[in-house]
C-alpha positions in Angstrom: -0.1 -0.3 0.1 1.7 3.5 -0.8 1.2 6.5 1.3 -2.3 7.2 3.3 -4.5 9.7 0.6 -7.6 11.4 2.1 -10.7 9.3 2.3 -8.3 6.3 3.2 -9.0 4.8 6.3 -5.4 4.5 8.7 -6.3 1.2 10.0 -5.5 -0.3 13.0 -1.8 0.6 13.9 -0.7 -1.5 17.6 2.8 0.3 18.8 4.8 0.0 22.2 4.3 3.4 24.3 7.9 4.4 26.6 6.9 1.4 29.2 6.3 -0.9 26.9 3.4 -1.1 26.6 1.0 -1.9 23.4 -1.2 0.9 21.9 -3.8 0.6 19.4 -5.2 3.3 17.5 -8.4 0.9 17.2 -8.9 1.4 20.7 -10.0 5.1 19.6 -12.0 3.6 16.4 -15.5 4.8 17.0 -14.8 7.5 20.0 -12.7 10.6 18.9 -10.3 12.2 16.2 -6.6 11.1 16.2 -4.1 13.6 15.3 -1.1 11.4 15.1 2.2 13.2 14.4 5.1 11.4 13.5 8.0 12.8 15.2 11.5 12.0 13.3 13.2 12.3 16.6 15.3 15.5 15.8 14.5 17.4 18.8 12.0 17.8 20.6 10.3 21.1 19.4 7.8 19.8 18.2 6.3 17.0 20.7 6.9 20.4 23.3 4.7 22.2 20.7 1.8 20.1 21.4 2.3 19.1 25.1 1.9 23.0 25.3 -1.4 23.0 23.3 -2.4 19.2 24.4 -5.2 20.9 26.5 -6.9 22.4 23.1 -6.9 19.2 21.5 -8.7 17.5 24.3 -11.3 20.2 24.5 -12.1 19.8 20.6 -12.6 15.8 21.2 -9.7 14.6 20.5 -6.6 12.4 21.3 -2.8 13.5 20.5 -0.8 10.3 19.5 3.6 10.8 18.8 5.0 8.7 16.4 8.3 7.9 15.9 10.9 5.0 14.7 13.5 6.3 16.9 13.1 5.1 21.3 10.6 8.2 22.8 12.8 10.9 25.2 12.2 11.3 28.1 10.1 13.9 29.5 6.3 14.6 30.5 4.3 14.3 28.0 0.9 14.4 28.3 -0.1 12.0 25.4 1.0 9.0 24.0 4.6 8.8 22.9 4.6 5.5 20.7 7.9 3.8 19.3 8.4 2.6 15.9 11.2 0.2 15.4 9.8 -1.8 12.5 8.5 1.3 10.7 4.2 0.0 10.3 3.3 3.8 10.2 5.7 4.2 7.3 2.8 4.1 5.4 0.6 7.2 6.6 3.1 9.8 4.9 5.8 10.7 3.0 7.8 12.7 5.0 8.9 13.5 8.3 7.9 15.1 10.0 4.3 14.8 9.3 1.1 15.6 10.8 -2.8 14.1 10.5 -6.0 14.4 11.6 -7.8 11.3 11.0 -11.8 11.3 12.0 -12.8 9.0 14.1 -13.4 5.9 12.0 -9.6 6.5 11.0 -10.6 8.1 7.9 -7.7 10.9 6.3 -9.3 14.0 6.6 -5.8 16.7 7.0 -2.1 16.5 6.5 1.0 18.3 6.5 4.5 17.2 5.7 8.1 18.0 5.9 8.8 21.7 6.9 5.0 23.0 7.4 4.4 20.0 10.0 7.8 21.3 12.1 6.0 24.2 12.6 2.3 23.4 13.7 -0.7 25.4 12.9 -2.7 24.7 16.0 -5.7 26.3 15.3 -6.1 24.8 11.5 -5.4 21.6 12.9 -8.0 22.2 15.5 -10.7 23.5 13.0 -9.8 20.3 11.3 -10.7 17.9 14.1 -14.3 20.1 14.7 -14.5 19.8 10.8 -14.7 16.0 11.5 -17.0 16.5 13.8 -18.9 17.9 11.3 -19.3 14.5 8.7 -22.9 12.8 8.4 -23.4 11.1 5.0 -26.6 10.6 6.5 -27.9 13.6 7.3 -29.8 15.2 4.7 -30.3 15.5 0.9 -27.0 18.0 1.1 -25.0 14.8 2.2 -23.0 13.7 -1.1 -22.2 17.6 -1.8 -20.7 18.4 1.5 -16.6 18.7 1.3 -15.5 15.8 3.4 -11.3 16.5 3.1 -8.7 19.3 2.7 -9.0 19.7 -0.8 -5.4 20.7 -0.8 -4.6 16.7 -0.4 
């Protein structure tokens, strides 16, 4: 499978956290959107930026998961840091870092990669999280015309 594209579902990703416990994205399916931070392991600035805004993501109804192929750094982060030693999440984006907004079913709605992801626009990301809650294909005659995903992807 190639890189995750709009409309595709990420599927279940099961990776260990810093304590070695396995965490699956399946745990969040049907419950809440996910903001996946595919971290490149270079410094902690990106993780620190998300830690500072984590209460806003939670208030918007989302969970943040950070995934890296390198072991997670020490530090007190309010969201799970997952170690992807096998490169399981490599199919989700072409570049690192990357930030992906998935709806509660795991469908990709928005993605930023490379330098754009390294300096995240949290207000924009939070708007995309909120937008995922507006999607309902069964909610009326206009549903097939309702914008679903980031048209720039």
